[in-house]
C-alpha positions in Angstrom: 0.1 0.2 0.0 1.2 3.5 -0.8 1.7 6.1 1.7 -0.7 9.0 0.6 -1.8 11.9 2.3 -5.7 12.2 4.3 -6.8 14.0 1.7 -5.3 12.3 -1.4 -7.1 9.3 0.4 -10.4 11.0 0.6 -10.1 12.2 -3.0 -9.8 8.5 -3.8 -12.9 7.4 -2.2 -14.6 10.3 -3.7 -13.9 9.1 -7.3 -14.3 5.5 -6.4 -10.9 4.3 -7.2 -8.7 1.7 -6.2 -8.1 1.4 -2.2 -4.7 0.3 -2.7 -2.9 3.2 -5.0 -5.9 5.3 -5.9 -5.2 5.2 -9.6 -7.8 2.9 -11.3 -11.5 2.9 -11.0 -13.0 0.2 -9.0 -16.2 -0.1 -11.1 -16.7 -0.8 -14.8 -18.4 2.1 -16.7 -22.2 1.1 -17.2 -23.0 1.1 -20.9 -27.0 1.4 -20.0 -28.2 3.6 -17.9 -30.4 1.5 -16.1 -28.0 -1.5 -15.4 -26.6 -2.1 -12.2 -23.0 -1.5 -11.2 -20.5 -3.7 -11.9 -17.3 -3.7 -10.1 -14.1 -4.9 -11.6 -12.2 -8.3 -10.5 -8.5 -6.5 -9.9 -7.2 -3.0 -10.2 -6.0 -2.4 -13.8 -2.5 -0.3 -12.0 -1.7 -2.3 -9.5 -3.4 -5.7 -9.4 -5.2 -5.1 -5.9 -7.8 -7.7 -5.4 -11.4 -6.1 -5.5 -13.2 -9.6 -5.9 -13.4 -10.9 -2.6 -15.5 -13.4 -0.3 -19.3 -13.1 -1.1 -19.9 -11.8 2.6 -17.2 -9.5 3.0 -19.5 -6.7 1.5 -22.6 -7.2 4.0 -21.1 -4.5 6.2 -21.1 -2.4 3.1 -24.8 -2.6 3.0 -24.9 -0.9 6.2 -22.7 2.0 5.3 -25.4 2.2 2.3 -28.3 2.7 4.5 -26.0 5.3 7.1 -25.4 7.4 3.4 -29.1 7.6 2.4 -30.5 8.3 5.6 -27.9 10.8 6.0 -28.8 12.1 2.6 -32.5 11.8 3.3 -32.5 13.8 6.5 -30.5 16.7 4.7 -32.7 16.8 2.0 -36.0 16.5 4.7 -34.4 19.5 6.6 -33.6 21.6 3.6 -36.9 21.3 1.9 -38.9 21.5 5.1 -36.8 24.9 6.2 -36.7 26.3 3.2 -39.5 25.8 1.1 -42.6 27.2 2.7 -45.9 25.8 2.6 -44.9 22.5 1.0 -47.5 19.4 2.5 -46.5 16.9 4.2 -47.2 14.6 1.3 -44.8 16.4 -1.3 -42.3 16.6 1.5 -42.5 12.9 2.2 -42.2 12.6 -1.8 -39.3 15.2 -2.6 -37.3 13.2 0.2 -38.0 9.5 -0.8 -36.8 10.5 -4.6 -33.5 12.3 -3.4 -32.7 8.9 -1.5 -33.6 6.9 -4.6 -31.9 9.2 -7.3 -28.5 8.7 -5.0 -28.8 4.8 -4.3 -26.6 3.5 -7.1 -23.9 6.0 -5.7 -24.4 5.0 -2.3 -23.5 1.5 -3.6 -20.8 2.0 -5.0 -19.5 4.7 -2.5 -20.2 2.2 0.6 -18.3 -0.6 -1.3 -15.2 1.7 -1.9 -15.1 3.1 1.7 -15.9 -0.6 2.6 -12.7 -1.8 0.9 -10.4 1.1 2.7 -11.8 0.8 6.1 -11.2 -3.0 5.8 -8.4 -3.5 3.3 -7.6 -7.2 3.4 
């Protein structure tokens, strides 16, 4: 594992790059807009193995849930206190739409964060 500064590590996570070298992307580029994300088997730059035991990413599911919860709470609070006269139904629908919009990004981000927390 290369020694990188903390801000470089955070930048690599946000760009969904390899947790080992921070150069290659972890996921294949989607050919179709509604196809689910597909993770590469290994890093193209350093050979780091992304493909793990099937239960390895179970913890990433909880991270994804936490990201969705945080995003939903932020959208809820911003809309609730910035848009006056909004109905409760519209507030809930906007919050749910924001969470659903970020679902694929949360899935990818949670897996990359999980690999950075538990690299082996």
